[in-house]
N, C-alpha and C positions, 0 to 999 in steps of 0.2 A: 419722598413719602408724604411730606406735608401737602404738596400740591395735589397728589392723588387723593389724600384724605379729604381735602377741601372740596375737590370735585365730587367725590362720593357723597359728602354732606349736602352739596348743592342739589344733587339728583334726588336724595332722600327727601329733602324739604319740598322739592317740586312735586314729587309723587304724592306726598301727603296733602299738599294743597289741591292737587288735581282731584283727589277723591272727594273732597269737600264741595267742589264746585261742578262736579260732573252732571251732565244731563239736566241742565236748568230748564225750568218751565217758562218758555217764552212764546209769544204769539206772532212774531214777525213772519211775513209771507216767505222770506228767504229761508226759513227753517221749516218749511212745509212738511208736516208729519206724514202726509200722504205720499211723499217722495220715496219712503222706505229707507231713509238714511237716519241712523242713530247719531244724535248730536252730543258732543262733550266740549265744554269750554275749560281751558286751562288758564284763563285770564284771571287777574285779580278783581275783586269786587268793585274797586274804584274805576276800573276800565270799562265796566259794563255799559254805561250810557254811551260812551264814545263808540264802542264796538257795535252796539245796536243801531246807531245812526249809519255806520258804514254798511252793516248788514242790510239795512232797509233800502240801500241804493242798488242792490243787485236782485237777480231773480232766484227762484228756488233751485235746489240741486237737480241734476239730471241723472236718471237711471235708465239704461237701455239694456234690454235682455234680447239677445239674438235668438233666432229660431234654430231648430235642429238639435240633435243629440250629440253631446261631445264624444269624440272617439278616444280610445285609450292612447296614451302617450308615454314615452319613456324619458323625455327630457323637457325642461321648461326654460325658455329663453326670456330673461327679464332685462328690459332696457329702460334706462332713465334718460330723459332728454328735456331740456328747456326749449320749447318749440317756438319761442319768440312771437307769441300771439298770432300764429298762422304763417309766420315767415318760414318755418321749417317745413320742408317738403316731405311729408310722412311717407308718401308712396315710394320715394327713392330710398328711404331708410328700410322700408319693408323689402324692397328688391335686394338691397345689400344683405339683409339678414337671410332671406331665402336663398341667396346665392352662395352662402358659405358652404364649402365642400364637405365639412363634417356634419352638416345638418340634413343631408339628403339620404342618409342611410336608414334612419328610424324616425317615426312620427314624433313631432314635438309641439308643445303649446307655446304661445307667445303672450307676454304681459308687458304693456308699455306704461311706465310711470311718467306722466307728462306734467311739466311745470309751464306756466304761462299758456295754458290752453284757453280757448275763448268760446263764448256762446253768444249768438246774435238773435235778435228778433223780439216778438211781442211778449215773451215771458218776462222781460225786463221792463219795469215801470218807466214811463216817460218822465216822471218826476222823482225827486229824491229829497231828503230832508233839507230844509232851508238852511243856508249857511255852511253846508258841508262842502269842503273843497275836495272834489273827487280827483283821482289821479288823471294825468293827461293820457290821452288815447295813444296806444302803441298800435300802429297800423302799417306794417311794412307791406311790400308787394307780396300778396298771399297766394301761394300755389296750393295751400291746403284750406278746406272749408272749416266750419266750426265743429265742435266736438260731436254734436248729434249727427251731422252729416257724415263725418268720418266713420262713426260707428255703423251707420247704415250702409255706406259704400263698401266697407270691408267686412260686413256681417260679423261684427265683434260686439261683445258685451262692453258696457261702459258705465262708469260712475264719475260724475263731474260735480265738484263743489266750488262755487265762485268765492273768491276772497274779496274782490273789489270791482267797482265799475271800471270799464275801459273807456274813459272819457265821459264828458257830460252830455253826449248826444241824446236828443229827445225824440227825434223822428224815428219811424219804424226801421229805416235802413241805416241808422247810426247808433241804435241802442245795442250795447254790448257789455258783457262783464268778463272777467278773466280769473283763473284760479288753477287748481290742480285737478288732474284727471287720471283715471285708470282705464286703459283699453285692453281687452283680453279676449283671446279665443276661447278661454275656459270660463264657465259661469262664475259670477261674483256672489259671495254670500257675506252676511254681516257687514254691510257697508257702513263706515263711520266717518263723520266729519269731526275733525279735532281742531277747535279754534285755539290759536296760540295767543300768548300775552301780546298786547298791542305795542307796536313800535312806531315807525313812520307810517306804516300802512297796516291794514288788517290782513292777517295771514291764516289760512285754514288748510291743514293737511287732510288728506283723504286716505282711508285704509279699507281693505277688504280681504276676505279669505278666498284663495283660489283652491278649488278642490278638483284637480284633474282626475279623470277616470283612470283607475288602476294604480295611482301613485299617492304618496302622502300629501296632505294639504299644506299650503304655504300661506302665511300672513304677509301681505305687502302694504307698504306705506309710501305715498308720494308727498314730498314736503318741499317748501320753498321759504327760506328764512329771510329776515329783514336785511336791508342794506346798511343799517346802523350797527356798529360793532357791539355796543352794549345791549341793544335790543335783541340782536340775534343770539347773543349769549343767554339771555333770559329765556328766549324761545327754545333754544337747544336744551336748556336745563329742564324746562317744563315737559317737552315731548320725550326727552331722554328718561325722565322719571316715570313717564306714563307707558312707554313702550313695553317693558317686561310684562306688565299686567295685561296689556292689550294682546300680546302674543299668546298668553295663556298656555305656554308649553308647546306651542306649534312653531315649526321653523319660521323665522321672520326675515324679511328683506325690507329695509327702510332706506330710501335713496332720494336724491334730489339735489337742487341748487341751494347750497348753504350760504352763498354770497360771502364766503370767508376770504377776504382780501389777502390775508396772510396765511392761507392754506392750513396745513397741519399745526402751525404754531398757535392758532387761535384757540381760545378757551371754548368757544362754541363747538369746534371740532372735537376737542379733547373730552368734553362732557358727553357728546353722543358716542364717542368711541368707548367710553366706560359702559354705556348701556348695551351697545352691540358692537362687536369688533368690526373695524373697517376692512373692506375687501381690497386686495391689491389689484387695481385695474390699470396699472401703468403710470407713467409720469408725464405723459403728454398734457399740455395745457388744454383746458376744456372750454375756455371762453376767450373772446377776442378783446375784452375790455379789462383793464385800461392798458393801452398799448405801451405807454412810456415806462411803466413799472417793470417791463420785461427786460430792460437794459441795465439800469443801475444796480439791481439787486439780483445776484446770481442765484439765491435760494428761492426767489419768486418764480413760479412756473405757471401762474394763471390758472391753477387747478382749484375750482370751487364746487365741482360736482362730484359727489361721493356716493358709494354704496356701502351700507353697513348690514351685517346679517349674523344670524346665529346658526348658520348651516353646518359649521364644524361639529357642533354638539350632536347633530343628527346624522353624522356620517354621510353627508351629501357632497359628492365630488362636484367641482365646478371650475370654470375658467372665466376670466373677466378681462376685458380690454376696452380701450377708448378708440372709437372710429375716427379715422383720419379726416373724413369728409364731414362738413357741417350741414350739408344739404339745405343751405339757405338760411339756417338759423344763426344766431350769434354764439351758440354753444355746440360742442361736439357731443354726440350720443355716447353713453357708456353702456356696454352690452355684456351680460353675464349668461352663460349657458350652464344650467344645473341638471345634474343627473340625480334625481331623488330616488329613495328606496321604493321599490315596487311593493304594493300592499297585496297580500294574498287574498284571493276572492273568498267570500263567505261560503261556508259549506252548504250544500244543497239540503233543504229541509225534507225530511221524510215523514210521511203521515203514519 
């Protein structure tokens, strides 16, 4: 009981701090107001200068709106996946999802919550603040293009918010940043960037509302926490305290790479689980690192990717599982199929 009370107090304090620092007025290009993204910072005031320097090393958010009218659907497939900065072959994951036998009977929508997505090109400045030690570039063999091209190729809506620069490259063909993204067959509304307390690196979650035709709306969040245990605990407390207000009574799904080396034993996991219940998506390990820890500790399963949601409260049936194939990434995708309540059409107006 004491542990649960302490976790609840941590969430309450984080939520109160978030309200006081939300939507700060900042003029950095990476916060471009023309992007259509609403910004909230959950960081402490003393972290502001550091976060601004990191922010000034990346490009603005990316919003892509696909053409065409959405068709009515009866189910929503939500997948969370760390795509290893282009190493994950998204086309193969989509083929796997489309090939599931229970998805060919009724129309469904698809939402991908992606961690370590990347963006390349001239939108990223060639220079960045002097003295800033930017993260090393992660550039595996890339079967997948950057987030803007992915959205165009698959005719999907997209929201991408960079967290950090992907290496110090200054030439046009080496400039990149990386962060979290949402790819969706359904239109995205109320897109928000949620800047977390600073750890070893700058981390920004991205959230949006999915409003499929004929079904109830869903709030979705893609997040990627720090590699430092203490820092990811602070980040989990901050976003955990913020999530209930963000959802605003709408069914919510928050998922991503928590970097929780000790899985469900970690305080970061427990804090988020207080905010939204964790979904049972199996016990398969979701990442390939670190190899050696899989042998001496029987309780360690290498599971650091989780899905949290409030779907039970809204009577939404679902199933969730971890895909056996990594499709080139260093993480396994976690996929959930949701059957949301169908909304009744509005009555026809009579004159």
